[in-house]
C-alpha positions as CSV (number, residue, x, y, z in Angstrom):
1,M,-53.7,-22.5,-61.4
2,T,-53.0,-19.2,-59.8
3,E,-51.7,-18.4,-56.3
4,S,-54.3,-17.2,-53.8
5,N,-52.2,-14.2,-52.9
6,S,-51.6,-11.5,-55.5
7,T,-48.6,-12.2,-57.8
8,P,-45.5,-10.9,-56.2
9,K,-43.6,-8.1,-57.8
10,P,-39.9,-7.4,-57.6
11,G,-39.0,-5.0,-54.8
12,N,-42.2,-5.7,-52.9
13,I,-41.8,-9.3,-51.7
14,P,-43.5,-10.3,-48.4
15,S,-41.5,-12.3,-45.8
16,P,-42.0,-16.1,-45.5
17,A,-43.6,-15.7,-42.1
18,A,-46.1,-13.2,-43.5
19,M,-46.9,-15.6,-46.3
20,A,-47.3,-18.6,-44.0
21,K,-50.8,-20.0,-43.4
22,K,-51.8,-22.8,-41.0
23,G,-52.6,-26.2,-42.6
24,P,-52.0,-29.9,-42.2
25,K,-48.5,-31.0,-41.5
26,P,-47.3,-33.4,-44.3
27,G,-45.1,-36.4,-43.6
28,P,-43.9,-38.0,-40.3
29,K,-42.7,-35.7,-37.5
30,P,-38.9,-36.0,-37.0
31,V,-37.5,-36.8,-33.6
32,A,-36.3,-33.6,-32.0
33,P,-33.0,-33.4,-30.2
34,T,-32.9,-32.3,-26.6
35,I,-29.9,-30.1,-26.7
36,T,-29.5,-26.5,-27.8
37,P,-28.7,-26.4,-31.5
38,A,-25.1,-25.7,-32.3
39,P,-24.1,-22.5,-34.1
40,T,-25.0,-22.7,-37.8
41,P,-21.9,-22.5,-40.0
42,A,-21.8,-20.2,-43.0
43,R,-24.0,-21.6,-45.8
44,E,-24.2,-21.3,-49.5
45,K,-27.4,-20.4,-51.3
46,S,-29.8,-23.3,-51.8
47,D,-30.4,-24.9,-55.2
48,P,-34.2,-24.6,-55.8
49,S,-34.1,-26.8,-58.9
50,K,-33.7,-29.8,-56.5
51,F,-37.0,-29.1,-54.8
52,G,-39.3,-27.5,-57.3
53,R,-39.9,-26.0,-60.7
54,V,-41.7,-23.2,-62.6
55,D,-43.4,-24.4,-65.9
56,D,-43.8,-22.3,-69.1
57,E,-47.3,-21.3,-68.0
58,G,-45.8,-19.7,-64.8
59,N,-47.1,-22.4,-62.4
60,V,-44.9,-22.9,-59.4
61,F,-44.4,-26.4,-57.9
62,L,-42.7,-27.6,-54.7
63,T,-41.6,-31.3,-54.3
64,R,-41.7,-32.5,-50.7
65,G,-41.6,-36.1,-49.6
66,G,-41.8,-37.3,-53.2
67,T,-45.0,-35.4,-53.8
68,E,-45.2,-32.4,-56.1
69,R,-47.8,-29.7,-55.4
70,Q,-48.5,-26.2,-56.8
71,I,-47.7,-23.4,-54.4
72,G,-48.2,-20.3,-56.6
73,S,-48.0,-18.6,-60.0
74,W,-45.2,-16.6,-61.5
75,Q,-45.9,-14.0,-64.2
76,A,-43.1,-11.4,-63.6
77,G,-40.5,-13.0,-65.8
78,T,-39.0,-16.2,-67.2
79,P,-39.4,-19.6,-65.4
80,E,-35.7,-19.5,-64.5
81,E,-36.2,-16.1,-62.8
82,G,-39.3,-17.4,-61.0
83,L,-37.4,-20.4,-59.7
84,A,-34.7,-18.2,-58.4
85,H,-37.3,-15.9,-56.8
86,Y,-38.9,-18.8,-54.9
87,G,-35.5,-20.1,-54.0
88,Q,-34.5,-16.7,-52.5
89,R,-37.8,-16.9,-50.4
90,Y,-36.6,-20.3,-49.1
91,D,-33.2,-18.7,-48.2
92,D,-35.0,-16.0,-46.3
93,L,-37.0,-18.6,-44.4
94,V,-33.7,-20.4,-43.5
95,T,-32.3,-17.1,-42.3
96,E,-35.3,-16.6,-40.1
97,V,-34.8,-20.1,-38.6
98,E,-31.1,-19.2,-38.0
99,L,-32.1,-16.1,-36.1
100,I,-34.4,-18.1,-33.9
101,E,-31.6,-20.6,-33.2
102,T,-29.2,-17.7,-32.4
103,R,-31.7,-16.1,-30.0
104,L,-32.1,-19.4,-28.1
105,R,-28.4,-19.7,-27.6
106,A,-27.9,-16.1,-26.7
107,H,-31.0,-15.6,-24.6
108,P,-32.1,-18.9,-22.9
109,E,-34.2,-16.9,-20.5
110,D,-36.5,-16.1,-23.4
111,A,-37.0,-19.8,-24.2
112,D,-40.8,-19.8,-24.0
113,A,-41.2,-16.9,-26.4
114,I,-38.7,-18.3,-28.8
115,R,-40.4,-21.7,-28.7
116,K,-43.7,-20.1,-29.6
117,S,-42.1,-18.3,-32.5
118,A,-40.6,-21.6,-33.7
119,E,-43.9,-23.4,-33.4
120,A,-45.7,-20.6,-35.3
121,L,-43.1,-20.7,-38.1
122,K,-43.3,-24.5,-38.2
123,A,-47.1,-24.4,-38.5
124,S,-46.8,-22.1,-41.5
125,L,-44.5,-24.4,-43.5
126,D,-47.3,-26.3,-45.3
127,D,-48.5,-23.1,-46.9
128,A,-45.1,-21.4,-47.3
129,A,-44.6,-20.1,-50.9
130,V,-41.0,-21.1,-51.1
131,I,-38.9,-23.7,-53.0
132,G,-36.3,-25.6,-51.0
133,D,-35.7,-28.3,-48.4
134,I,-38.8,-27.8,-46.2
135,D,-38.1,-31.0,-44.3
136,A,-34.7,-29.7,-43.2
137,V,-36.2,-26.5,-42.0
138,E,-38.9,-28.4,-40.1
139,S,-36.2,-30.5,-38.4
140,R,-34.3,-27.5,-37.3
141,L,-37.5,-25.9,-35.9
142,D,-38.3,-29.2,-34.1
143,A,-34.8,-29.1,-32.6
144,V,-35.3,-25.5,-31.4
145,I,-38.7,-26.5,-29.9
146,A,-37.2,-29.5,-28.1
147,A,-34.1,-27.6,-26.9
148,S,-36.2,-24.8,-25.5
149,A,-37.1,-26.8,-22.4
150,D,-33.4,-27.4,-21.7
151,A,-32.7,-23.8,-22.4
152,R,-35.4,-22.8,-19.9
153,E,-33.8,-24.9,-17.2
154,Q,-30.4,-23.7,-18.1
155,A,-31.6,-20.1,-17.8
156,K,-33.2,-20.8,-14.4
157,E,-29.9,-22.3,-13.2
158,Q,-27.9,-19.4,-14.6
159,K,-30.4,-16.9,-13.0
160,A,-30.0,-18.7,-9.7
161,E,-26.2,-18.6,-10.0
162,R,-26.3,-14.9,-10.9
163,R,-28.6,-14.3,-7.9
164,K,-26.2,-16.2,-5.6
165,A,-23.2,-14.3,-6.9
166,A,-25.0,-11.0,-6.6
167,I,-26.0,-11.7,-3.0
168,A,-22.5,-12.8,-2.2
169,R,-21.1,-9.7,-3.7
170,K,-23.5,-7.4,-1.8
171,E,-22.8,-9.3,1.4
172,A,-19.1,-8.7,0.9
173,L,-19.7,-5.0,0.1
174,A,-21.9,-4.6,3.2
175,A,-19.3,-6.4,5.4
176,E,-16.5,-4.1,4.0
177,A,-18.7,-1.0,4.7
178,E,-19.3,-2.3,8.3
179,D,-15.6,-2.8,8.9
180,L,-14.8,0.7,7.6
181,A,-17.6,2.2,9.7
182,E,-16.3,0.5,12.9
183,N,-12.5,0.5,12.5
184,S,-11.1,2.9,9.9
185,T,-9.7,6.3,10.9
186,E,-8.4,7.1,7.4
187,W,-11.4,9.3,6.9
188,K,-10.9,10.5,3.3
189,R,-9.9,7.1,2.0
190,A,-12.7,5.3,3.9
191,G,-15.3,7.9,2.8
192,D,-14.2,7.5,-0.9
193,R,-14.4,3.7,-0.6
194,I,-17.9,3.8,0.9
195,R,-19.0,6.0,-2.0
196,E,-17.4,3.5,-4.5
197,I,-19.2,0.7,-2.8
198,L,-22.5,2.5,-3.4
199,E,-21.7,3.0,-7.1
200,E,-21.0,-0.7,-7.5
201,W,-24.0,-1.6,-5.4
202,R,-26.3,0.2,-7.8
203,G,-25.1,-1.9,-10.7
204,I,-25.8,-5.3,-9.1
205,R,-29.1,-6.8,-10.2
206,G,-31.0,-10.1,-9.9
207,I,-31.7,-10.3,-6.2
208,D,-35.2,-10.7,-4.8
209,R,-36.6,-7.6,-3.1
210,A,-36.7,-9.0,0.5
211,T,-33.0,-10.1,0.4
212,D,-31.9,-6.9,-1.3
213,D,-33.7,-4.8,1.3
214,Q,-32.0,-6.6,4.1
215,L,-28.6,-6.2,2.5
216,W,-29.3,-2.5,1.8
217,K,-30.2,-1.9,5.4
218,R,-26.8,-3.3,6.5
219,Y,-24.9,-1.0,4.1
220,S,-27.1,2.0,4.9
221,R,-26.5,1.5,8.7
222,A,-22.8,1.1,8.1
223,R,-22.6,4.3,6.0
224,D,-24.6,6.3,8.6
225,S,-22.5,4.9,11.4
226,F,-19.3,5.9,9.6
227,N,-20.6,9.4,8.9
228,R,-21.6,9.9,12.5
229,R,-18.2,8.7,13.7
230,R,-16.4,10.8,11.2
231,G,-18.5,13.8,12.1
232,S,-17.7,13.2,15.8
233,H,-14.0,13.0,15.1
234,F,-13.9,16.2,13.2
235,A,-16.0,18.0,15.8
236,E,-13.6,16.8,18.5
237,L,-10.7,18.0,16.2
238,D,-12.3,21.4,15.9
239,R,-12.6,21.6,19.7
240,N,-9.0,20.6,20.1
241,R,-7.9,23.1,17.5
242,A,-9.8,25.8,19.3
243,Q,-8.1,24.9,22.5
244,A,-4.7,24.8,20.8
245,K,-5.4,28.2,19.4
246,K,-6.0,29.6,22.9
247,I,-2.9,28.0,24.3
248,K,-0.7,29.2,21.4
249,E,-2.0,32.7,21.7
250,E,-0.9,32.7,25.3
251,L,2.5,31.2,24.4
252,V,3.0,34.0,21.7
253,E,2.3,36.6,24.4
254,R,4.8,35.1,26.8
255,A,7.4,34.9,24.0
256,E,6.9,38.5,22.9
257,A,7.1,39.6,26.6
258,I,10.7,38.4,27.0
259,Q,12.1,39.1,23.6
260,D,14.0,42.1,24.8
261,S,15.5,40.4,27.8
262,T,19.3,40.6,28.3
263,E,19.3,37.7,30.8
264,W,20.7,35.5,28.1
265,G,21.0,32.1,29.8
266,E,17.7,32.3,31.8
267,T,15.8,33.6,28.8
268,A,17.2,31.1,26.4
269,R,16.0,28.3,28.8
270,A,12.6,30.0,28.9
271,Y,12.4,29.9,25.1
272,R,13.3,26.2,25.1
273,D,10.5,25.6,27.6
274,L,8.0,27.6,25.5
275,M,8.9,25.6,22.4
276,T,8.2,22.3,24.3
277,E,4.8,23.7,25.3
278,W,4.1,24.8,21.7
279,K,4.8,21.3,20.3
280,A,2.6,19.7,23.0
281,A,-0.3,22.1,22.3
282,G,-1.3,20.5,19.0
283,R,-2.4,22.3,15.8
284,A,-4.8,25.3,15.7
285,P,-6.8,25.9,12.5
286,R,-4.3,26.0,9.7
287,E,-4.3,29.8,8.8
288,V,-4.4,30.8,12.5
289,D,-1.6,28.3,13.4
290,D,0.7,29.7,10.7
291,K,0.2,33.3,11.8
292,L,0.7,32.5,15.5
293,W,3.9,30.5,14.6
294,E,5.2,33.5,12.6
295,R,4.7,35.7,15.7
296,F,6.3,33.2,18.1
297,R,9.3,32.6,15.8
298,A,9.7,36.4,15.3
299,A,9.9,37.0,19.1
300,Q,12.4,34.1,19.5
301,D,14.5,35.2,16.6
302,H,14.6,38.8,18.0
303,F,16.0,37.5,21.3
304,F,18.6,35.1,19.9
305,E,19.8,37.6,17.3
306,A,20.4,40.1,20.0
307,R,22.2,37.5,22.2
308,N,24.3,36.4,19.2
309,A,25.3,40.0,18.5
310,V,26.4,40.6,22.1
311,N,28.3,37.3,22.1
312,A,30.0,38.1,18.8
313,E,31.1,41.4,20.2
314,R,32.4,39.7,23.3
315,D,34.2,37.1,21.2
316,R,36.0,39.8,19.4
317,E,37.1,41.3,22.7
318,F,38.2,37.9,24.0
319,E,40.5,37.2,21.0
320,A,43.0,39.5,22.7
321,N,42.7,37.3,25.9
322,A,43.5,34.2,23.7
323,E,46.6,35.9,22.3
324,A,47.7,36.8,25.9
325,K,47.2,33.2,27.1
326,D,49.2,31.9,24.2
327,A,52.1,34.2,25.2
328,L,51.8,33.0,28.8
329,L,52.0,29.4,27.8
330,A,55.1,30.0,25.6
331,E,56.8,31.7,28.6
332,Y,56.0,29.0,31.3
333,D,56.1,25.8,29.2
334,A,59.9,25.5,29.6
335,L,60.0,26.8,33.2
336,I,57.7,24.1,34.5
337,D,60.0,21.0,34.4
338,P,59.4,18.5,37.3
339,S,62.6,16.7,36.4
340,K,64.6,19.7,37.6
341,G,62.7,19.9,40.8
342,L,59.1,19.1,41.7
343,G,58.8,22.0,44.2
344,G,60.0,24.6,41.7
345,A,57.7,23.2,39.0
346,K,54.7,23.4,41.3
347,A,55.5,27.0,42.2
348,K,55.7,28.0,38.6
349,L,52.5,26.2,37.8
350,R,50.7,28.3,40.5
351,E,52.1,31.4,39.0
352,L,50.8,30.4,35.5
353,Q,47.4,29.5,36.9
354,D,47.0,32.9,38.7
355,K,48.0,34.9,35.6
356,W,45.8,32.7,33.4
357,D,42.7,33.5,35.5
358,E,43.6,37.3,35.6
359,I,43.6,37.4,31.8
360,G,39.9,36.3,31.7
361,Y,37.7,34.6,29.1
362,V,38.6,33.4,25.6
363,P,36.0,33.2,22.7
364,R,33.3,30.6,23.4
365,G,34.3,28.5,20.5
366,R,37.9,28.2,21.8
367,V,37.3,27.4,25.5
368,R,38.0,23.7,25.2
369,E,41.1,24.4,23.1
370,Y,42.7,26.5,25.9
371,E,41.5,24.2,28.7
372,D,43.4,21.4,26.9
373,K,46.5,23.6,26.5
374,I,46.9,24.4,30.2
375,G,45.6,21.0,31.2
376,R,48.7,19.4,29.5
377,I,51.1,21.4,31.7
378,E,49.0,20.7,34.8
379,K,49.1,16.9,34.1
380,R,52.8,17.0,33.7
381,V,53.2,18.2,37.3
382,S,50.5,16.0,38.7
383,D,52.0,12.9,37.1
384,A,55.5,13.7,38.6
385,E,53.9,14.2,42.0
386,D,52.0,10.9,41.8
387,S,55.3,9.1,40.8
388,R,57.1,10.5,43.8
389,W,54.3,9.5,46.1
390,R,54.3,5.9,44.8
391,K,58.0,5.6,45.4
392,S,57.7,6.9,49.0
393,D,54.6,5.0,49.9
394,P,55.5,2.4,52.6
395,A,52.5,0.2,51.8
396,Q,53.5,-0.1,48.1
397,Q,57.1,-0.9,49.0
398,D,55.9,-3.4,51.6
399,K,53.9,-5.2,48.9
400,V,57.0,-5.4,46.7
401,N,59.0,-6.9,49.6
402,Q,56.2,-9.4,50.4
403,F,56.2,-10.7,46.8
404,Q,60.0,-10.9,46.7
405,V,60.1,-12.8,50.0
406,K,57.6,-15.3,48.6
407,A,59.6,-15.8,45.4
408,D,62.9,-16.3,47.4
409,D,61.2,-18.8,49.8
410,F,59.9,-21.0,46.9
411,E,63.4,-20.9,45.3
412,R,65.0,-22.2,48.6
413,Q,62.4,-24.9,48.8
414,A,63.2,-25.9,45.2
415,Q,66.9,-26.1,46.0
416,D,66.2,-28.3,49.0
417,A,64.0,-30.7,46.9
418,E,66.7,-30.8,44.3
419,A,69.3,-31.7,46.9
420,K,67.1,-34.6,48.1
421,G,66.8,-35.9,44.5
422,D,63.1,-34.9,44.1
423,S,63.4,-33.2,40.7
424,A,59.6,-33.2,40.0
425,K,58.9,-31.3,43.3
426,A,61.8,-29.0,42.6
427,A,60.4,-28.1,39.1
428,T,56.9,-27.3,40.6
429,L,58.5,-25.1,43.3
430,R,60.6,-23.3,40.8
431,E,57.5,-22.6,38.7
432,Q,55.8,-21.0,41.7
433,A,58.9,-19.0,42.5
434,K,58.9,-17.7,39.0
435,Q,55.2,-16.5,39.3
436,W,55.9,-14.7,42.6
437,Q,59.0,-13.1,41.1
438,E,56.9,-11.8,38.2
439,F,54.4,-10.3,40.8
440,A,57.3,-8.6,42.6
441,D,58.8,-7.2,39.4
442,V,55.4,-5.7,38.3
443,A,54.9,-4.1,41.7
444,A,58.4,-2.7,41.8
445,K,57.9,-1.2,38.3
446,A,54.7,0.5,39.4
447,V,56.5,2.1,42.3
448,N,59.6,3.2,40.4
449,E,58.0,4.4,37.1
450,D,58.1,8.1,36.5
């Protein structure tokens, strides 16, 4: 018996699917599982000798369900080579089944198409020119067909979850864009973020057209709103800069108009006022602002450099005055001694003060130093004068007398109480006498101290 197809030749072997023909399905149909097939572990090559044979005439037989039938003819080599050839065809068939199982696991959304492929391959098994465990292959295909329904539902659920997640993400992006459009004033950062949102938006798929359009309108409105608000801000900024430019040009003209003034104090105050106005004016366009500042600063520096030069020359002249005042202090320091007579000390102090004023200014940086030097001598005389006044002040002396009278009165009362045997009262009265005596001593010290 020969195979209906032409005898296969090495190097030109058709696939099992191409060789399959529809025919009756032998044996009972196995019960198909309802779960997606598990991944197929690595397998060894099948042993075709368990499921068929090739006789010496080249006839090829397959044993299935205890029944042997001829499936083809082999004339291209020895029976052993023919058996190996048909065994390899079976391994190719198994590989095709494995690919179907893998597709169903990886792409449950294609469950219907995969089921049809499995059904077509199953229908071809009765006429497949292969030697191997056909029943095992059929069971695996039945498992794929049965599992395709679950895979379809799983795919629908996954698709719904992806749609839900995609909608949630786009809603979050739209809300972020709306917040930026309404509240952000960090224009560059916010603008960059809105562009990033658009890039991410374009990569989100799986949303129905109506929902996607609504979400897009939210984002688009937010982007347009942000762009309008940003444009308005920078337009206002341009107006403010133009105004600042006008104000600063006027300030520069005023600064340059007084740069040659020799009214040092008045002009220095005028420059401080101009600087305050400059800071309040805001920024002009950058290049213009820098050039105007250079002119303003140049006028200011011109004035202050001239003033500093004059002051430096005056300070050099005033160094001689400082030396004269040092000599004057050395002469009068010993002469002004209130302990030898307050009147004489006051007269010498007036002489010192008159000569001090006649000498004139000292360098600006040493003014406080010379004020302190003459101030120490002036304080020496004023302190002596205050001390004499306190000693001669009737009111102060009367206060001392009052405190002393009180102290003496409490002491007499204490003695009387002691004489009457009332020691407790005497102790209390002596404590009061002690306090009033302390008051009298303090007052007397204040009157008598130098």
